[in-house]
C-alpha positions as CSV (number, residue, x, y, z in Angstrom):
1,M,-49.6,-9.3,-14.8
2,E,-47.1,-7.4,-12.7
3,Q,-46.9,-3.6,-12.9
4,N,-43.2,-3.6,-13.8
5,A,-43.6,-6.3,-16.5
6,V,-43.9,-6.0,-20.2
7,R,-45.9,-8.5,-22.2
8,T,-44.2,-9.9,-25.3
9,S,-44.8,-12.8,-27.6
10,I,-42.5,-14.9,-29.8
11,D,-43.1,-17.7,-32.3
12,L,-41.4,-21.0,-31.3
13,P,-41.0,-24.0,-33.5
14,R,-43.3,-26.8,-32.2
15,D,-40.5,-29.1,-31.3
16,L,-38.7,-26.4,-29.3
17,H,-42.0,-25.5,-27.5
18,R,-42.5,-29.1,-26.5
19,R,-38.9,-29.5,-25.3
20,L,-39.2,-26.3,-23.3
21,H,-42.2,-27.6,-21.4
22,E,-40.5,-31.0,-20.9
23,A,-37.4,-29.3,-19.5
24,A,-39.5,-27.1,-17.2
25,A,-41.4,-30.2,-15.9
26,R,-38.1,-31.9,-15.2
27,K,-36.8,-28.9,-13.3
28,G,-40.2,-28.6,-11.5
29,C,-40.8,-25.0,-12.6
30,S,-42.9,-23.2,-15.2
31,A,-41.8,-22.6,-18.8
32,R,-42.0,-18.8,-18.0
33,K,-39.4,-19.2,-15.2
34,L,-37.2,-21.3,-17.5
35,I,-37.4,-18.7,-20.3
36,L,-36.6,-15.8,-17.9
37,A,-33.6,-17.7,-16.5
38,G,-32.3,-18.3,-20.0
39,I,-32.7,-14.6,-20.9
40,E,-30.9,-13.5,-17.7
41,Q,-28.0,-15.9,-18.5
42,A,-27.7,-14.6,-22.1
43,I,-27.6,-11.0,-20.9
44,E,-25.0,-11.8,-18.2
45,E,-22.8,-13.5,-20.8
46,T,-22.8,-10.4,-23.1
47,A,-22.3,-7.9,-20.3
48,P,-19.0,-6.0,-20.5
49,A,-16.3,-7.6,-18.3
50,R,-15.3,-5.5,-15.3
51,P,-11.7,-5.6,-14.1
52,K,-11.3,-8.2,-11.4
53,R,-9.1,-5.9,-9.3
54,R,-8.0,-2.3,-9.2
55,L,-4.6,-1.2,-10.4
56,N,-2.2,-0.7,-7.5
57,L,-0.7,2.8,-7.7
58,D,1.5,2.4,-4.6
59,E,4.5,1.5,-6.8
60,P,5.2,3.7,-9.9
61,L,4.3,2.2,-13.2
62,I,7.5,3.6,-14.7
63,P,10.6,3.6,-12.6
64,P,12.0,7.0,-11.9
65,A,15.1,8.1,-13.7
66,G,18.0,9.7,-11.9
67,R,18.8,9.6,-8.2
68,K,16.3,9.4,-5.4
69,L,16.1,12.5,-3.1
70,D,15.7,11.9,0.6
71,M,14.2,15.1,1.7
72,T,11.2,16.1,3.9
73,N,8.5,18.4,2.7
74,E,9.8,21.1,5.0
75,E,13.3,20.9,3.5
76,I,11.8,21.2,0.0
77,Y,9.7,24.2,0.9
78,E,12.9,25.9,2.3
79,L,14.6,25.5,-1.1
80,I,11.7,26.9,-3.1
81,E,11.1,30.7,-3.2
82,F,7.5,31.7,-3.2
83,P,6.4,35.2,-4.4
């Protein structure tokens, strides 16, 4: 047994056990490999969905109200009095 593995056991109905081994034989793999693939698939299906793309913040989400000022930073700093 691998060092990073945990041994567990489950009770399967006889018919399911037989069909598991038949499916593994058809795929040319072991029943263990087929069980692990099924568990992986079930976990991926229940994983929280991540957003497909990030929100673009280049454009404002809410359009600005009022008029647009066309000033440079230097012009703004000239208007503001600093202590």
